[in-house]
Structures are given as C-alpha cells and as structure tokens.
DOVEXLO-753619 format. One record per residue: residue in three letters; x negated, y negated, z of N, C-alpha, C in turn. Coordinates in steps of 0.001 Angstrom, whole numbers, plus 524288, in hexadecimal, padded with zeros to 5 digits. Atoms other than C-alpha are relative to their C-alpha. Last residue first. Layout:
<rs>
AlaXYZXYZXYZ/...
</rs>
This chain:
<rs>
Unk7FC2F801E4802CA195A5608C54C6CB802847FBEC804BD/Unk800D6804CD800D5186816087C4CB4B805637FDD97FD93/Unk7FD64803277FAD7186BA6171E4CB93800E07FB907FC5B/Unk80296803D77FDED17EBB61F9F4C20A8001B7FB59803E0/Unk8032E7FCD27FB9A18784629EF4C0EC7FCDE7FC5F80238/Unk8041F7FCBA8011A191F0620B74BA627FBE78033080414/Unk805D5801EA800F519CFC61A4C4C04A7FC3D804587FD02/Unk804957FCE2801D21AAC461F0A4C3327FC567FC5D7FEBF/Unk801E07FA917FBF31B7E56198A4CB2C7FB288053C7FD74/Unk7FFE57FB718029A1B4EB60C194C5CA8013C80470800BD/Unk7FFB5801E7806ED1BCC9606CC4CDE77FA767FE497FE51/Unk806CE80342801E41BE9B60CC14DA7F802288009E7FAD5/Unk8021A7FDFD805361CCEA6109E4E07A7FB9D7FE187FF8F/Unk7FB987FF93804E01D45060F5E4ECCB7FDC88024F7FB7E/Unk8007B801F8803C91C995610774F888804C3801217FB1C/Unk7FDA07FA9E802C81CD3560FF5506D07FE687FD927FA3A/Unk7FE838010F805C11C2D860A0B50E9B802448042E7FD1F/Unk802297FB608036C1C42360EA651E62802587FDF77FA6B/Unk7FB3F7FD6B802CD1C8AA602205257F7FBB3802417FB72/Unk7FC61801BB8037C1BC1A5FCC152D328036F8027F7FD8D/Unk7FCF47FB25800C71B51E5FF7353AE4803897FC527FC6C/Unk7FA8E80065802381AB735F6E453FC4803A0803267FD88/Unk7FFA07FCBD8036D1A2835FB2C54AE8804577FD597FC2B/Unk7FC9B802048027919C115EF7F5533A7FFDF8043D7FB6B/Unk801B6800A8806CB191A95F40655D238059E7FF657FE72/Unk7FDF27FEEC806DE196295F37D56ABA7FCE37FE027FC61/Unk7FD138054F8019A18D055F1B45781E801C7803EE7FA7B/Unk80144804248010818AC05FF2857D8D803317FBD17FE73/Unk802567FFB180231192C160610587DB7FB827FE6E7FD89/Unk805FB7FDCE7FEB1196B7603915956A7FCFD801907FB2A/Unk80241803F27FBE81A2D05FDE8593707FB607FFE580106/Unk8023C8042A801041A5D160811589F87FDEE7FA8180066/Unk7FD4080334803301A7FF611FB5920B7FDBE7FB167FD4E/Unk80231805AD7FECE19F1A61D4F5968C804997FD2D7FD05/Unk7FF2D800527FA2F1A40B62BEF599A27FE4E7FAF880182/Unk7FAF97FCE47FDD919E9662DBE58A4F801877FF3A806A6/Unk7FE6D7F9D97FDC919551624FB5880F8052B800498010F/Unk7FEE67FEBC7F9701943061707581207FE4E805E6800BC/Unk802D57F9EF7FEAC1908A611E957365801197FF61805B4/Unk803C97FE297FBF81988B6064056D587FF16804CB801B2/Unk8022C7FBD9800181A01260183560637FA75800AD80470/Unk805377FFF47FC711A8765F60E561257FE66804268012B/Unk7FCB47FE127FB1A1B3435F518555BD7FA718023C802EC/Unk803EB7FD697FD0C1B44A5EE25548B7800948014780782/Unk802538045F7FDE31BE745EE1D540947FA0980221803F2/Unk805E78014F8005D1C7595F74F53BB57FF117FC7E80440/Unk8014E80591800D91D2755FBFD543E07FBD97FF5A7FD3E/Unk7FA7A80082803D81D97860AA9545217FE217FAF07FEB0/Unk7FCD6803A37FC221CB666113F549DB8049B7FE107FBFA/Unk7FBC4802328012E1C57361E32546DE802897FAF580323/Unk7FAC37FE2A8000F1B94B620E954CB2802C67FD157FD88/Unk7FD18803B37FE8F1AA0661E5D54AE7805B4800B67FFAB/Unk7FAF980001804F31A1496297354BB7804AE7FB0280117/Unk7F964800E97FD76194F46238855598804828009F7F9E8/Unk7FD9E801AF803EF187996278955387806908003D80223/Unk7FB287FDB48006B17EB8623D455BB4803217FF287FE26/Unk7FE1B7FD2B803E916FCE61F4D55B808056E8039F8025A/Unk80000804B9801F41647F61A725653580652800E67FCCE/Unk7FFF6801B57FC59163EF6261456E85802D97F9E47FDA4/Unk804DC8004D7FF32166F962E9D562F57FF897FB3E8043E/Unk804517FE4C804F8171066346C55BC57F9727FE9D802EB/Unk805C28027D7FFB517AE36335A5655E7FC26801F17FC76/Unk803837FCDF8001C1893863651560877FAAB7FDFF80069/Unk804CF801FA804201944562EA4563A07FC598050D800DA/Unk805C17FD227FCC11A100633CB56AFE7FCD67FED17FB5C/Unk800EA7FC63803281ACE06291A566297F9B38036180207/Unk804737FE2E7FDA11B38E61F0C56EDC7FFA28056A7FB41/Unk800237FA72802F81BDB461690568107FBA4802B18014D/Unk7FD0A7FDB27FADD1C08760A93570A07FF578050F7FD62/Unk7FAB78031A7FDEC1B7A86013E5664E802568032880535/Unk7FEB0803E38045B1AF5860AE756081804E27FDB6801EF/Unk7FA6B800327FE401A9126136F56BFC7FFA07FA677FAF8/Unk7FE168046A801F119ECD61C80569EE8052D7FD297FFD2/Unk7FAED8020B8004E19B546256A5753E8002A7FBE27FB39/Unk80063805C48040E18E0562B9757652807C4800267FF5D/Unk7FA1E7FEC48024C1905C637BC5812B7FF4B7FBBE7FF1F/Unk7FA58801F17FF65183AC6363458A75802AF8011C7F9EF/Unk7F9F47FCF47FB50178ED63C6E58BA88034D7FE5B8015B/Unk7FE6B7FBD780371170AD6369A57F0E80214803B2803AE/Unk801097FB7D7FD9F172416289F58374801578047D7FED9/Unk7FB617FBE9800F81745B61E51579D87FD718050E80221/Unk7FE847FDC17FBD216929611CD57EB7805A3805338012A/Unk804527FE137FC061680760C9C571BD800E6801A380672/Unk80010803577F95316ECB608A5566207FB5B801D680330/Unk80619800B77FDEF171B460E09558587FEC17FCB5803FE/Unk8012E8033C7FD4A18055611F3554C07FAF9800D7801E9/Unk802D07FE747FB8D182C761A3C5499C7FEBE7FAAB8024F/Unk80170804128001E191EB61A19543C87F9AB80181804AC/Unk804877FD257FCEB196656266453D597FC347F9338005E/Unk8036480343800BD1A3A4620BF537E67FA90800B68034E/Unk801FA7FD17802381AE1C62919539B67FB797FEB97FEB9/Unk805AA7FEE27FCDF1B7486200653C277FDC3803A37FCC2/Unk7FDE17FAED7FE951C4C361E0E534FB7FB8F80112801FF/Unk7FD398006A7FB571C30060DD9537A5801DC8061580118/Unk7FC3280112800C71B65D60E6D52D6E803F0801068046F/Unk7FE6C7FBE6800C31A9DA60B0D532C680675800FE7FE92/Unk7FA468007C801E71A0545FFF15361C80296805897FD41/Unk7FD04804AC7FD1A1943C5FCA753C2D806AC801307FF31/Unk7FCB08040E8032A18D44608925353F803757FD458050D/Unk7FFD37FE358047D1830560A0A53E0980390803F47FEB4/Unk7FBA97FA85800DD18413603E254A3D80132800BC7FA71/Unk7FDC3801368056E178E85FBED54F90803AE8048280145/Unk802F2802DC80477171DB5F84855BED801BB7FF9A7FBF2/Unk7FE307FE09802E917BD45FF62568697FC777FBF77FC19/Unk8001A8051080518177495FF46575178010B8031E7FA48/Unk8025880017805AF17AF560ADA57FD87FFE57FB757FCC7/Unk7FC967FE6F8043D17C87607E958D867FF57800AA7F9FA/Unk8019C804058021216FC060AA459651805447FF0F7FB54/Unk801D98006980735173A76161459E2A800A77F8E47FDDA/Unk7FE5A804A78046E17603619F15AD967FCA27FF417F9FD/Unk8020A801C6802FB17892625B55B3917FFD57FAF97FD00/Unk7FCFE803FE8036617F0D629FF5C0867FB937FD197FBEC/Unk80510803C98058B17848635B55C712804AE7FC9C7FCEE/Unk7FC8F80140803C81817F63A635D40F7FCF47FC147FC38/Unk8040280121805541763B63C3A5DD64802957FFF47FC6F/Unk7FF447FB6880353180EB6421F5E83C7FAA87FECB7FAB0/Unk806A07FF727FF3917BDE639945F61F80165803397FBF3/Unk8002D7FB0D800D3188DA632735F85A7F9338015C7FDC4/Unk7FEDF7FD45804CF1895A6258F5FEF17FDDD806427FE6D/Unk801257F87B80211189F46222260B37801AC800E37FCB8/Unk8047E7FFD77FC3C18AE86119560E8A7FE9F804E07FD87/Unk803BE80336801541960F60B7D605A67FBE9801CA802DF/Unk7FFC1804767FAEF19F21613CA60DE07FBEE7FAD17FE2C/Unk7FA238010A7FF8A1A57A61DCA601DE7FF617FBA98057B/Unk80065800BD7FA74197DE61EB95FB49806987FD4680145/Unk7FC14801D37FC9C19509624005EE317FFDC800A0805AE/Unk7FC037FC9F7FBBA189B6628005E5BD8052C7FD0C80426/Unk7FC24800B07FD1E183A96283D5D9B6803938014880507/Unk7FCFF7FCF67FC1917560629305D5F3805B67FDFE80075/Unk7FF9C801957FB0016E386215C5CA90805328065C80264/Unk7FDCD7FEBA7FDAB16A46622305BC487FFE18007C805F8/Unk8003A7FB0D803641610F61E1E5B23D805FB8025C80355/Unk8000F7F9D47FFEC15DC16123D5BAA58039F8034E7FC8C/Unk802477FC04805D415AB3604A35B4047FF5D8069780270/Unk8058B7FFBE7FCA315DF85FC195C22A7FCA88069B7FC55/Unk8017D8049E8038D16A8A5F50D5BC387FAD6801DD8030E/Unk807287FD5E7FE9F170DB600165BA607FCD67FA958006E/Unk8044C80078803091801F5F9A95BCD17FA1C8016C8013E/Unk80294805777FEEA18A0C5FEB95C6937FB127FF9C7FAE4/Unk805E87FFC77FE941926F60C305C4467FC527F9587FF5B/Unk80210803C8804501A0686089B5C69A7F909800BA800DF/Unk803DE804CF7FDC81A52F6134B5D1197FDF27FCB57FA43/Unk800008018C805721B11461DBC5D0307FBD57F9E3802C1/Unk7FFB9806278030A1B4CE625D35D8807FE6B7FDF47FDAB/Unk800848041A804B21BAD36357D5D9937FE427F94580203/Unk802F57FE9A803CE1BA01640185E29F7FE997FD2B7FC3F/Unk805787FDF17FC581C14963A995EEF77FB94803077FBBE/Unk7FE967FD947FC1C1C9B7631155E54F7FA2D8045680213/Unk7FB3C7FDE78017E1C928626405DF0880152803B5801D3/Unk7FD407F92C7FFCC1BE09620295E565805EF7FF407FE13/Unk7FAC37FED57FF641B7C6613215E028802368053B8010D/Unk7FD8D7F9E87FFDD1AB02611245E3F8804B37FF147FFF7/Unk7FBA17FDAE7FE5F1A42A603665E2A3802D5803F97FF14/Unk7FA898032E8045A195FD602825DDBE804AF80153802F7/Unk7FC2D7FB277FE511881A605B65E396804837FB577FE34/Unk7FAF5803D97FBDA17DA76018C5DEB18038C80248801EF/Unk7FE8F804A8803FB1706E603395D407803937FE4C804DE/Unk804DD804827FFDD1661460CB25DD768036D7FD877FAD5/Unk805BC8019F7FB141713C616A95DF797FBEC7FDA67FC18/Unk802787FF46803E517EF2613E85D8467F8C57FF538024D/Unk8070C7FF9A7FEFA185FF615CE5E4C07FD968016C7FC01/Unk804CA7FC2280285193DD617175E4697FBE37FD767FE9A/Unk80458801BB8052719B6F60F735ED7F7FDDA804CD7FDB5/Unk802507FC9C801F81A7FD6108F5F8647FDD27FD517FA8E/Unk804877FD847FBB51A84660697603D47FF52805017FC09/Unk80579803E07FF071B3155FD5C5FF747F9C68021180061/Unk8027A801FE807DB1BB80609D85FB067FCBA7FB167FF89/Unk8067680004801141BA6960D7A60A0E7FDDE7FF397FA3B/Unk80039803368048A1C85D60B0E610177F9AC8000A7FDC4/Unk80490801297FF7D1CBE76138761D297FD45800347F903/Unk80041801AB7FC241D8BC61787621447FB987FE6E7FF3C/Unk802DC7FC9A7FFBD1DD946162A613647FDDF7FE2180457/Unk80648802EC8015B1EB2860F75613447FB08805F8801EC/Unk802317FF858054B1F7A36180B613877FA927FF107FDF3/Unk7FFBD8030C8031D1FE12611BD61EBE7FE20800767F8D5/Unk7FA3C80016800781FC3D61D36626C1802F77FC3B7FBF0/Unk7FA5D802857FAF71EF5B61AF6624178045B800A380009/Unk7FE02801418005E1E4BE6249761A5E804017FF10804E4/Unk800128032B7FA0B1DA6262BB061C71804297FBC37FD41/Unk7FB6D800BC7FDFC1DD426355960FDE801497FEF580515/Unk7FAA0800928002C1D57562E836074A80425802298028B/Unk7FA3B801A87FB781C9F562C48610D3804C88016C7FDAD/Unk7FF547FC237FAAF1BF4C6356D60A2D804727FE0D80367/Unk7FC3C800257FE1C1C10B6301A5FBF7800AD801DF80359/Unk7FF41804CF800461B3D9632B45F4BA8061D7FCDA80285/Unk800178012B7FC1A1B0DC6409F5FA708006B7FA467FED6/Unk7FC33800B87FDBE1AE02645625ECDF7FFC87FDB0806A9/Unk8020C7FEBB7FC761A67D6436B5E059805B580291803BF/Unk7FC267FCA47FE221AA2D63CEA5D4947FBD58034180470/Unk803FA7FBC87FB481A533630875D0F38047E803F5802C2/Unk7FC6C7FD5D7FC2B1AAB9629485C4E37FCA2803C48038B/Unk802317FCE67FDAC1A31061D725C03C80503803CF80352/Unk7FD3E7FC187FBFA1A8B7612AC5B95C7FE65804B68024E/Unk7FBCD7FBF68017719E9A60B195B08B801718030C804BB/Unk7FA738020F8010F199B65FDB25B53D804A9803F07FD81/Unk7FCA37FE9F7FDFD18A5F6003F5B3038071C7FEF080041/Unk7FDC0803897FF2F181EA5F8075A97B805BB80295805F7/Unk803018034C7FC701785C602595AA86802547FB2A8022A/Unk80389802BB80273182D160C455A2917FD237FC948055E/Unk7FD28805C1800B518A10617725A8C87FAA47FD497FF2E/Unk803FA80277802391876F626A85AC29802967FA928003C/Unk8055D7FF9D7FBE218D96630085B6147FB897FBD37FC59/Unk804777FD8F8028B19ACC62EA45AE707FB477FDA6804D7/Unk7FF8C7FF13805821A095633C75B7CC8022B7F8A27FDAA/Unk7FE158055E7FFFF19A41635885C55280152801F57F8D9/Unk7FF9D8024E8049C198DD641F15CC14800F57FCBF7FEE7/Unk800647FC43802A9197B6649155D8597FE1E800527FCDC/Unk7FEA37FF5F805711985763F215E26B7FD9E803F77FE2B/Unk803A17FD4D8011E19A57642FE5F1FE800567FC887F8B3/Unk7FECC8016A8064D1A16B63B3C5FB5B7FA0D803067FDA7/Unk8044580346803FA19DBB63D836094180099801CF7FBC9/Unk8046C7FD99801F31A7926429C613147FE077FCD07FB54/Unk7FD417FD9E805361AE886375461AF87FDAC8038E7FE15/Unk803327FBDC8037F1AD6E631D1626718031D802D97FBA2/Unk7FDF97FAC8803411B5766263F62C367FB25802767FE08/Unk803A37FE1E803861B41C61CE6637278000C804B87FE4F/Unk802697F92F8022F1BD156174A63F787FB247FFB07FBB9/Unk802E7801018045C1BF13607F3646A67FFF9806DF7FF2D/Unk7FC707FC1D801F31CA8A6069D651C97FBB68019F7FAA4/Unk7FEB9801688031A1BFE8600DD65ADC802D2803B27FD13/Unk7FA867FE25800AD1BDDF606C466750803E97FD067FC57/Unk7FC6B8033D800E61AFE0603756693E8049F804147FF01/Unk7FEB680125805561A7FE60D59670B88039C7FAEF7FE7C/Unk7F8EA802C38008A1A2AD60D8367F987FEBB7FEE87F87D/Unk7F9EE7FBB17FBDC198AA6191568238805277FB4F7FC3B/Unk7FFB47FA357FEB518B216163C67A0080615802FA801FD/Unk803BE7FE357FB46188E7607E267C8F8008E806A9800C2/Unk804A7803DA7FD9118E035FFE9670B37FB0C802958042B/Unk80158802267FBC5195E96085966B697FC3C7FE4D7FFB1/Unk8047D802EF7FF9319DF36084465E167FE998000080594/Unk800DD804267FCDD1AA3D61010658857FA007FE978014E/Unk802E880150800561B0126172864CE07FE887F9648064A/Unk800A3804337FB851BAEE61F8564F327FA3A7FE268003E/Unk8041D7FE697FB671BA5962AEF642A98005A7FA6B80475/Unk8033F804957FC811C48562A1C639407FDF9801FE8054B/Unk7FC3D800ED7FB221C7256369F6310B7FC307FAEF802E4/Unk7FC00801D1803D41C13A63847621F680360800CB806ED/Unk7FEB4802AB803C91B73764288627F1805167FD9B7FE79/Unk7FB4C802A6800971B39D6476C6350B7FE1B7FCBB7FB04/Unk7FD9C7FDA0802171A52E64F58635218069E7FF407FE49/Unk7FBE47FD207FC4319CDB644896390F802D6802A87FB69/Unk7FD027FBF38045018FC463ED5636678062680115803D4/Unk8017B7FA0E7FFA818C856327463E0480254804E67FBCF/Unk7FC2A7FBD97FEB118F5962557638A17FC83804B980099/Unk7FFA27FC31804541855561B346399D802C180385800E8/Unk801177FAD47FC09187A160F4F6412A7FF90803A37FB71/Unk7FFE77FC56803E2184EF600AA63D1D7FE8A805278028F/Unk801527F9BB7FE06188845F52C6454F7FF6A804DC7FC24/
</rs>
C-alpha cells in the first residue's frame, strides 16, 4: 500500500499514522510519521572533479539534520533516517550522503560515464524527495603528461621544468607535485605547464604529477619521474687559463 503524505505545518514532531479501509474505523497501531523543513543546497566544495569520480564533496546548505533534537529518554534518536539520506548527481546517479550537522554534509562524487561536462547536485533526507536548487558540479578529464624537460635538477631546487601533456584546464589553478611537495604551476597553454622544482633534502628520483588546487593527487595525472642530484661543488680547475680561440 502506498499513501501520499498531505502538506503540514507541524515539523519535527511525531504525528500518529493510521489506515482506514472504510473511511470510518482506523488502525490503532503505535506508528508515527514525521515532517521536516525541506533542506536546501547552497554550495559545493569543491564543485569540480575528475570523470573517474571518487573525490569527497562538501555540501553546504540548511536543514540537513532536522531530527537532531528528537531524542528518547535513553538518549537515542526518536527517528533515524541515516540510511535514507542521499545526494543525487542528476543523470548520473545517487550516492550516500553523510550529514555532519544541519548546514554541512559530505558525498562522494560518482564516476561520470555519460560524458557530461557538468550536472546538478541535490539531496534527499528520505530517499524520495530531493531538493531543487540546481547547484552545478563540473567534471573534467584528468590531465595527462607526455614529456618533462629537463628530467633532472639539483636538490637545492629552482629548476624550470616544462611539462608537456594534454587536458590542462585554463580555468583551474595548476599544482605541480614533486613527491609530497606541492608548488604552484604556471599554465603556458592547454598542453604545457611550467613547474619550478622545490628544494629537497635527499637526491634521487621523485614522481612529478599535475593536479588542480582543491583536488588531491589521487585525481591528478599519472606521474612522470624527475631526478634530483646533489649540487656539484668545484674546488679547482686545471689548467686555469687558455687562449681566446678555445679548445683548451
């Protein structure tokens, strides 16, 4: 049996629920129904992510936890709707929504298998009625690295490294990550980024990848290799001089 709930001005309070088969006698079971103020979505942080999905999106808004004050004498919740809270990426799919407080919730972005540039994200507290705020979430193809020039530099840092690749977005802040160290990259074109190597303590190869500010390395490009070497030290040269035509 399905029933459509009527409108109500009473929220966050239990309302007895009963069924009648003849319009006169009603059931007398101890079953209650609760109304809540409709939630709203105002902002997504970040509001973009890779086609592969998997990144954590903070959802800001209101009325995400309408039953927080409804507790039983033993301290338990009168109504537990945690298994019915979802965020919907329109035309892609719904994902579990984790509510932290009335104004903040989290959701994992699903993979974009439909080739959409963007979608709208809405939330539901009962797995049925969703918000209608049309807050946009943008998908992008992760950046690709084809070549790195030069591929090595001293441990003191300061090497200007040109990364050649594809899918470098012009409207995002580029991050160059050398191992665990992040530096700001300079976008030269949609296929080239300039990365200044940072100082490190130990020589050796480190992975170099490109990602975007607000996004994690997990969702960046596949890593290229950059080799750090100890800065050479010159004590003397022999001979110390030679003729102007060179070839000494």
